[in-house]
PABATI-976174 format. One record per residue: residue in three letters; x, z, y of N, C-alpha, C in turn; residue number from 1. Coordinates in Angstrom, 2 decimals. Layout:
BEGIN
 guro     n_X     n_Z     n_Y    ca_X    ca_Z    ca_Y     c_X     c_Z     c_Y lomi
  ALA       X       Z       Y       X       Z       Y       X       Z       Y  NUM
...
// end
This chain:
BEGIN
 guro     n_X     n_Z     n_Y    ca_X    ca_Z    ca_Y     c_X     c_Z     c_Y lomi
  MET   23.54  -58.10   60.43   22.88  -56.84   60.01   22.57  -55.60   60.74    1
  GLY   21.42  -55.23   60.68   21.19  -53.81   61.54   21.93  -52.57   61.13    2
  SER   21.68  -51.70   61.88   22.16  -50.16   61.45   21.18  -49.91   60.27    3
  PRO   21.83  -48.75   59.55   20.97  -48.14   58.69   19.61  -47.75   58.91    4
  ALA   19.26  -47.24   60.38   18.31  -46.85   61.12   17.43  -47.92   60.92    5
  ASP   17.66  -49.10   61.38   16.99  -50.24   61.76   16.33  -50.85   60.21    6
  GLU   17.38  -50.29   59.10   16.91  -51.05   57.94   15.90  -50.20   56.89    7
  ALA   15.78  -48.82   57.50   14.71  -47.87   57.16   13.42  -48.36   56.99    8
  THR   12.92  -48.37   55.93   11.34  -49.00   55.62   10.30  -47.65   55.15    9
  SER    9.23  -47.85   55.22    8.36  -47.17   54.52    7.57  -47.87   53.58   10
  VAL    6.94  -47.16   52.72    6.42  -48.02   51.26    5.39  -48.87   51.88   11
  ASN    4.51  -48.55   52.98    3.55  -49.61   53.39    4.21  -50.87   53.85   12
  GLY    5.45  -50.66   54.41    6.03  -51.85   55.04    6.73  -52.70   54.18   13
  ALA    7.35  -52.02   53.30    8.41  -52.66   52.67    7.64  -53.13   51.38   14
  CYS    6.86  -52.54   50.64    6.53  -52.82   49.25    4.91  -52.98   49.29   15
  ASP    4.48  -53.65   50.35    3.14  -54.07   50.20    2.69  -54.91   49.22   16
  GLY    3.66  -56.04   48.64    3.39  -56.68   47.66    2.95  -55.94   46.10   17
  ASP    3.90  -54.85   46.11    3.97  -53.99   44.81    2.39  -52.77   44.76   18
  HIS    1.44  -53.55   45.75   -0.03  -52.52   45.54   -0.83  -53.44   45.39   19
  THR   -2.03  -52.78   45.17   -3.20  -53.50   44.89   -4.08  -52.87   45.51   20
  GLU   -5.36  -53.25   46.41   -6.38  -52.57   46.93   -7.45  -52.25   46.14   21
  LEU   -7.70  -51.27   46.02   -8.69  -50.75   45.18  -10.27  -51.00   45.92   22
  GLN  -10.20  -50.54   46.99  -11.42  -50.66   48.03  -10.69  -50.87   49.42   23
  PRO  -11.60  -51.22   50.39  -11.20  -51.46   51.68  -10.15  -50.38   52.08   24
  GLY   -9.12  -50.62   52.39   -8.37  -49.25   52.94   -7.50  -48.45   52.07   25
  VAL   -7.78  -48.88   50.68   -7.28  -47.81   49.51   -6.28  -48.44   48.65   26
  THR   -5.11  -48.21   48.69   -4.19  -49.14   47.85   -3.55  -48.18   46.61   27
  MET   -3.36  -48.72   45.59   -2.54  -48.20   44.55   -1.46  -48.97   44.28   28
  PRO   -0.51  -48.41   43.91    1.06  -48.95   43.38    0.60  -49.75   41.93   29
  LEU    1.26  -50.84   41.85    1.46  -51.42   40.66    2.51  -50.81   39.63   30
  LEU    2.07  -50.14   38.92    2.91  -49.60   38.01    2.65  -49.76   36.54   31
  SER    3.63  -50.03   35.81    3.29  -50.46   34.46    2.97  -49.25   33.67   32
  SER    2.32  -49.38   32.44    2.07  -48.15   31.46    3.04  -47.53   31.32   33
  ALA    4.15  -47.79   31.31    5.26  -47.34   30.83    5.79  -46.33   31.74   34
  ASP    5.54  -46.84   33.02    5.78  -45.83   34.32    4.86  -44.67   34.35   35
  PHE    3.53  -44.78   34.26    2.47  -43.99   34.11    2.64  -42.95   33.43   36
  ALA    3.25  -43.42   31.86    3.50  -42.30   30.72    4.94  -41.69   31.14   37
  LEU    5.76  -42.22   31.75    6.95  -41.31   32.33    6.30  -40.35   33.71   38
  VAL    5.42  -40.80   34.20    5.16  -39.76   35.61    4.23  -38.80   34.57   39
  SER    3.41  -39.07   33.89    2.51  -38.23   33.16    3.32  -37.31   32.41   40
  ASP    4.31  -37.56   31.71    5.22  -36.67   31.00    6.16  -36.01   32.06   41
  ALA    6.40  -36.25   32.94    7.29  -35.54   33.87    6.41  -34.48   34.38   42
  ALA    5.14  -34.81   34.97    4.04  -33.88   35.44    3.77  -32.88   34.53   43
  SER    3.64  -33.13   33.18    3.13  -32.17   32.04    4.28  -31.26   32.23   44
  ARG    5.49  -31.75   32.13    6.60  -30.70   31.74    6.67  -29.80   33.09   45
  ALA    6.57  -30.29   34.16    6.63  -29.72   35.43    5.59  -28.37   35.76   46
  LEU    4.33  -28.97   35.18    3.27  -28.16   35.56    2.85  -27.22   34.23   47
  GLY    3.56  -27.05   33.22    3.55  -25.94   32.29    3.39  -24.67   32.75   48
  PRO    2.69  -23.66   32.03    2.40  -22.41   32.64    3.62  -21.89   32.75   49
  ALA    3.81  -21.38   34.11    5.05  -20.79   34.71    4.79  -20.13   35.98   50
  GLU    5.52  -18.89   36.37    5.50  -18.77   37.69    5.80  -19.47   38.76   51
  PRO    5.28  -19.33   39.75    5.60  -20.53   41.03    6.88  -20.83   41.05   52
  ALA    8.21  -20.11   41.27    9.39  -20.56   41.24    9.62  -21.72   40.40   53
  ARG    9.33  -21.21   39.12    9.70  -22.06   37.94    8.91  -23.62   37.90   54
  LEU    7.73  -23.44   38.41    6.88  -24.47   38.42    7.41  -25.40   39.30   55
  LEU    8.04  -25.02   40.57    8.43  -25.84   41.78    9.53  -26.29   41.38   56
  ALA   10.48  -25.66   40.64   11.88  -26.10   40.02   11.62  -27.19   39.00   57
  GLY   10.65  -27.35   38.33   10.40  -28.20   37.59    9.91  -29.36   38.24   58
  VAL    9.21  -29.20   39.07    8.85  -30.49   39.96    9.98  -31.27   40.60   59
  VAL   10.79  -30.41   41.28   12.04  -30.99   42.17   12.91  -31.80   40.99   60
  GLN   12.92  -31.06   39.68   14.14  -31.69   38.58   13.42  -32.73   38.07   61
  GLY   12.11  -32.86   38.05   11.30  -34.01   37.53   11.23  -35.13   38.37   62
  ALA   11.10  -34.88   39.65   11.40  -36.01   40.64   12.51  -36.61   40.66   63
  ALA   13.62  -35.82   40.59   15.29  -36.10   40.44   15.14  -37.20   39.22   64
  ARG   14.66  -36.82   38.24   14.75  -37.47   36.96   14.32  -38.81   37.01   65
  LEU   12.91  -38.69   37.49   11.99  -40.01   37.56   12.74  -41.23   38.50   66
  CYS   13.72  -40.67   39.55   14.33  -41.67   40.31   15.61  -41.81   40.29   67
  GLY   16.16  -41.30   39.27   17.86  -41.09   39.09   18.50  -40.77   40.21   68
  ALA   17.92  -39.62   40.87   18.44  -39.00   42.13   19.13  -37.73   41.77   69
  ARG   20.42  -37.29   42.29   20.83  -36.19   42.27   20.36  -34.68   43.06   70
  LEU   19.54  -34.98   44.01   18.90  -34.09   45.02   17.62  -34.37   44.99   71
  ALA   16.82  -33.26   45.11   15.52  -33.28   45.43   14.88  -32.10   45.96   72
  SER   13.84  -32.29   46.74   13.39  -31.00   47.26   11.52  -31.06   47.40   73
  VAL   11.22  -29.76   47.80    9.84  -29.62   48.21    9.40  -29.01   49.22   74
  ALA    8.88  -29.27   50.52    8.73  -28.83   51.46    7.42  -28.82   51.67   75
  MET    6.85  -27.43   52.19    5.16  -27.03   52.50    5.32  -27.21   54.15   76
  LEU    3.83  -27.77   54.28    3.56  -27.23   55.73    3.32  -25.83   55.98   77
  THR    3.64  -25.44   57.14    3.30  -23.95   57.55    2.29  -23.50   57.57   78
  GLU    1.70  -22.32   58.21    0.15  -22.35   58.35   -0.13  -22.96   59.60   79
  GLY    0.74  -22.84   60.79    0.39  -23.56   62.21    0.43  -25.22   61.87   80
  ARG    1.18  -25.80   60.72    1.30  -27.20   60.40    2.51  -27.64   61.49   81
  GLU    3.15  -26.76   62.02    4.19  -27.23   63.03    5.72  -27.31   62.51   82
  GLU    5.83  -26.60   61.35    7.08  -26.54   60.54    6.89  -27.10   59.07   83
  LEU    7.74  -27.42   58.44    8.15  -27.56   57.01    8.49  -26.63   56.39   84
  GLU    8.52  -25.78   55.32    9.50  -24.73   54.81    9.62  -25.29   53.45   85
  LEU   11.08  -25.26   53.24   11.53  -25.67   52.03   11.32  -24.72   50.85   86
  LYS   10.60  -25.06   49.96   10.24  -24.28   48.85   11.06  -24.28   47.61   87
  SER   11.63  -25.67   47.23   12.49  -25.51   45.95   13.37  -26.92   46.40   88
  VAL   14.63  -26.78   45.68   15.63  -27.76   45.67   16.33  -27.95   44.43   89
  PHE   16.94  -29.16   44.17   17.64  -29.19   43.00   18.93  -30.14   43.34   90
  GLY   19.79  -29.85   42.80   21.13  -30.68   42.87   22.15  -30.25   44.09   91
  THR   21.77  -28.96   44.88   22.54  -28.53   45.97   23.32  -27.32   45.57   92
  GLY   23.37  -27.16   44.21   24.09  -25.89   43.90   23.69  -24.48   44.38   93
  GLY   22.22  -24.50   45.17   21.85  -23.37   45.70   22.04  -23.32   47.32   94
  LEU   23.03  -24.38   47.74   23.20  -24.11   49.16   22.23  -25.11   50.04   95
  ILE   21.40  -24.59   51.05   20.51  -24.88   51.81   20.96  -24.93   53.28   96
  ALA   21.09  -26.00   54.02   21.46  -26.13   55.51   20.08  -25.85   56.36   97
  GLU   18.92  -26.40   56.01   17.80  -26.20   56.50   16.49  -25.60   55.92   98
  LYS   16.07  -24.12   56.00   15.27  -23.67   55.43   13.95  -24.32   55.99   99
  ARG   13.70  -24.42   57.28   12.52  -24.78   57.93   12.91  -26.20   58.83  100
  LEU   11.96  -27.12   58.66   12.14  -28.28   59.30   10.80  -28.74   60.54  101
  PRO   11.21  -29.09   61.86   10.07  -29.12   62.67    9.47  -30.53   62.41  102
  VAL    8.27  -30.24   62.35    7.22  -31.85   62.13    7.71  -32.71   62.98  103
  GLY    7.93  -32.14   64.20    7.94  -33.33   65.40    9.07  -33.86   65.34  104
  GLN   10.35  -33.17   64.67   11.57  -33.95   64.88   12.19  -34.41   63.65  105
  SER   11.49  -34.16   62.47   12.26  -34.48   61.29   11.35  -35.80   60.66  106
  LEU   12.36  -36.35   59.56   11.66  -37.36   58.83   10.54  -36.88   58.04  107
  ASN   10.80  -35.74   57.49    9.75  -35.07   56.32    8.47  -35.02   57.31  108
  GLY    8.71  -34.37   58.55    7.41  -34.10   59.44    7.00  -35.56   60.00  109
  THR    7.55  -36.42   59.82    7.00  -38.04   60.18    6.18  -38.32   59.03  110
  VAL    6.61  -38.13   57.81    5.64  -38.33   56.64    4.48  -37.57   56.41  111
  THR    4.58  -36.44   57.15    3.29  -35.57   56.84    2.38  -36.20   57.87  112
  THR    2.80  -36.59   59.13    1.85  -37.14   60.40    1.33  -38.44   60.21  113
  THR    2.16  -39.22   59.57    1.76  -40.58   59.25    1.10  -40.75   58.12  114
  GLU    1.29  -40.01   57.02    0.90  -39.99   55.56    1.27  -41.04   54.86  115
  ARG    2.53  -41.58   55.37    2.78  -42.75   54.72    4.60  -42.13   54.28  116
  SER    5.16  -42.95   53.10    6.40  -42.64   52.37    7.22  -43.44   53.24  117
  PHE    8.25  -42.72   53.31    9.74  -43.15   54.01   10.91  -43.17   53.00  118
  ARG   11.52  -44.54   53.35   13.06  -44.47   52.65   13.92  -45.22   53.68  119
  SER   15.28  -44.93   53.41   16.20  -45.15   54.08   17.62  -45.59   53.28  120
  PRO   18.26  -46.38   53.03   19.54  -46.36   52.30   20.54  -45.61   53.08  121
  ASP   20.49  -45.15   54.19   21.60  -44.38   55.03   21.52  -43.96   56.11  122
  PHE   20.66  -43.02   56.43   20.05  -42.37   57.61   21.03  -41.55   58.46  123
  TRP   22.34  -41.58   58.03   23.46  -40.85   59.07   23.36  -41.87   60.23  124
  GLY   23.06  -42.92   60.30   22.83  -44.06   61.55   21.51  -43.96   62.19  125
  GLU   20.61  -43.11   61.71   19.11  -42.66   62.45   19.55  -42.88   64.05  126
  GLN   18.62  -43.30   64.94   18.80  -43.42   66.13   18.45  -42.18   66.69  127
  ARG   17.58  -41.13   65.99   17.20  -39.83   66.69   17.92  -38.69   66.47  128
  PRO   18.73  -38.40   67.55   20.02  -37.46   67.26   19.77  -36.09   66.46  129
  VAL   18.36  -35.74   66.45   17.96  -34.55   65.70   17.89  -34.90   64.08  130
  VAL   17.30  -36.00   63.83   17.33  -36.52   62.39   18.47  -36.88   62.09  131
  ARG   19.55  -37.42   62.48   20.97  -37.91   62.06   21.63  -36.23   61.98  132
  GLU   21.36  -35.51   62.88   22.45  -33.95   62.70   21.63  -33.36   61.62  133
  ILE   20.18  -33.40   61.32   19.99  -32.88   59.90   20.37  -33.36   58.79  134
  ALA   20.34  -34.67   58.37   21.07  -35.32   57.71   22.55  -35.15   57.31  135
  ARG   23.35  -35.04   58.48   24.63  -34.75   58.21   24.94  -33.00   57.81  136
  ARG   24.14  -32.27   58.35   24.42  -31.05   57.84   24.03  -30.65   56.50  137
  ASN   23.00  -31.50   56.11   22.44  -31.45   54.66   23.55  -32.46   53.88  138
  LYS   24.28  -33.19   54.43   25.21  -34.04   53.45   24.41  -34.94   52.70  139
  THR   23.37  -35.47   53.60   22.42  -36.42   52.55   22.56  -37.52   53.41  140
  ARG   22.38  -39.11   52.62   22.75  -40.34   53.20   21.54  -41.21   52.53  141
  GLY   21.16  -41.62   51.61   20.02  -42.36   51.06   19.12  -41.36   50.84  142
  VAL   17.75  -41.71   51.19   16.63  -40.81   50.88   15.21  -41.43   50.94  143
  LEU   14.56  -40.78   49.94   13.06  -41.43   49.58   12.10  -40.23   49.91  144
  ILE   11.15  -40.07   50.93   10.41  -39.00   51.22    8.77  -39.38   51.16  145
  VAL    7.96  -38.73   50.14    6.74  -38.98   49.79    5.83  -37.80   50.43  146
  PRO    4.48  -38.21   50.68    3.80  -37.14   51.07    3.27  -36.56   49.80  147
  LEU    3.01  -34.98   50.08    2.25  -34.41   49.05    0.93  -33.99   49.63  148
  ALA    0.13  -34.67   48.92   -1.47  -34.71   49.44   -2.68  -34.47   48.42  149
  THR   -3.15  -32.98   49.07   -4.21  -32.78   47.89   -5.64  -33.55   48.39  150
  ARG   -6.63  -33.74   47.84   -7.84  -34.48   48.31   -8.21  -34.12   49.86  151
  GLU   -8.04  -32.88   50.18   -8.28  -32.51   51.43   -7.14  -32.85   52.51  152
  ALA   -5.87  -32.45   52.39   -5.18  -33.09   53.15   -3.56  -33.09   52.90  153
  VAL   -2.67  -33.68   53.63   -1.29  -33.51   53.34   -0.79  -32.13   53.50  154
  VAL   -0.12  -31.71   52.39    0.42  -30.25   52.45    1.86  -29.79   52.49  155
  GLY    2.65  -31.23   52.48    4.12  -31.03   52.30    4.86  -32.40   51.95  156
  THR    5.76  -32.40   51.67    6.51  -33.53   51.06    7.48  -33.20   49.71  157
  LEU    7.62  -34.23   49.27    8.62  -34.43   48.09    9.59  -35.24   48.39  158
  ALA   10.81  -35.18   48.18   11.98  -35.88   48.59   13.05  -36.04   47.37  159
  VAL   13.53  -36.95   47.36   14.73  -37.11   46.51   15.85  -37.95   47.40  160
  ALA   17.15  -37.64   47.13   17.93  -38.01   48.31   19.59  -38.35   47.27  161
  ALA   20.40  -38.87   47.82   21.57  -38.99   47.35   22.87  -38.54   48.65  162
  ARG   24.08  -38.37   48.40   24.90  -38.03   49.10   25.45  -39.10   49.60  163
  ALA   25.35  -40.24   49.09   26.30  -41.33   49.70   25.02  -42.58   49.83  164
  PRO   25.60  -43.77   50.49   24.37  -44.45   50.95   23.89  -45.13   49.56  165
  TRP   22.40  -44.96   49.42   21.63  -45.55   48.28   20.20  -46.07   48.50  166
  GLU   19.92  -47.04   47.87   18.64  -47.91   48.12   17.83  -47.49   46.82  167
  PHE   16.87  -46.58   47.50   15.81  -46.35   46.40   14.86  -47.74   46.39  168
  SER   14.25  -48.06   45.33   13.47  -49.17   45.23   12.15  -49.11   45.24  169
  CYS   11.26  -49.97   45.52   10.26  -50.05   45.81    9.28  -49.16   44.37  170
  ARG    9.83  -49.46   43.22    9.16  -48.87   41.95    9.73  -47.16   42.16  171
  ASP   10.97  -47.12   42.76   10.92  -45.56   42.72   10.10  -44.68   43.91  172
  GLU    9.61  -45.69   44.80    8.49  -45.12   45.55    7.51  -44.82   45.13  173
  ALA    6.89  -46.13   44.20    5.39  -45.92   43.48    5.45  -44.82   42.56  174
  VAL    6.77  -44.68   41.86    6.55  -43.64   40.74    6.62  -42.39   41.40  175
  LEU    7.50  -41.92   42.31    7.15  -40.86   43.13    6.13  -40.36   43.67  176
  GLU    5.36  -41.47   44.46    3.95  -41.24   45.06    3.05  -40.76   43.81  177
  GLU    3.15  -41.62   42.69    2.21  -40.93   41.69    2.57  -39.63   41.32  178
  PHE    3.69  -39.37   40.84    3.95  -38.00   40.70    3.73  -37.18   41.65  179
  ALA    3.87  -37.51   43.16    3.28  -36.52   43.81    1.67  -36.08   44.23  180
  ARG    1.02  -37.36   43.79   -0.27  -36.93   43.45   -0.89  -36.33   42.55  181
  ASN    0.11  -36.09   41.45    0.01  -35.23   40.08    0.36  -33.92   40.41  182
  VAL    1.35  -33.57   41.14    1.78  -32.24   41.43    1.09  -31.35   42.40  183
  ALA    0.61  -32.40   43.52    0.15  -31.77   44.67   -0.56  -30.52   44.91  184
  SER   -1.51  -30.56   44.14   -2.45  -29.32   44.10   -1.84  -28.25   43.50  185
  PRO   -1.38  -28.30   42.14   -0.48  -27.25   41.62    0.68  -26.67   42.51  186
  ILE    1.03  -27.43   43.12    2.24  -26.84   44.04    1.63  -25.94   45.04  187
  GLU    0.64  -26.66   45.82   -0.12  -25.84   46.68   -0.50  -24.63   46.35  188
  ASN   -1.51  -24.70   45.20   -1.51  -23.34   44.68   -0.72  -22.40   44.27  189
  ALA    0.51  -22.55   43.72    1.77  -22.02   43.28    2.28  -21.06   44.48  190
  CYS    2.16  -22.07   45.78    2.83  -21.26   47.00    1.92  -20.52   47.68  191
  LEU    0.63  -20.52   47.46   -0.43  -19.71   47.73   -0.36  -18.61   46.96  192
  ARG   -0.03  -18.57   45.65    0.21  -17.51   44.98    1.57  -16.70   45.43  193
  GLN    2.77  -17.29   46.07    3.97  -16.56   45.93    3.69  -15.74   47.44  194
  GLN    2.37  -15.99   48.31    2.51  -15.56   49.59    1.99  -14.22   49.44  195
// end
């Protein structure tokens, strides 16, 4: 058995059988109508009329609930696209070890540059020391990170995590990706209003 870092997978590598090709190069996760209803309901609740901070809080709560996770976060790319700034968290009791993550040295950054989801059952064993240290400082082990993308570009990440080793499923990935597609533009607009 390999290390947890060796077992880390991306949605396009681990869950190819759970996607259908709509047109060459464009895939859509195979979700049941019940899954779509769950995502739609969670997005409706999160995106109700509210000031930006409440909207972001609703999104991270919705993401955690959809995936059965105890932790969730939204991070947005800064203007120079060299860092991700944490905008909202759920499940940390207000404690945040990293307010900004370097795009070139973080898993969230990798998700924004590759535009591919990432999951790992335990990334304390990650080979890259910077990533491993970020995980340890934040006391997170199992993680699922998906890109937040508008029609124009990737604008950030939506992540769910666990403090213990935890295997997020292909269904969790597909559900969180669909949720991210539903909330990306409203999140971007909310963050612009905060500035």
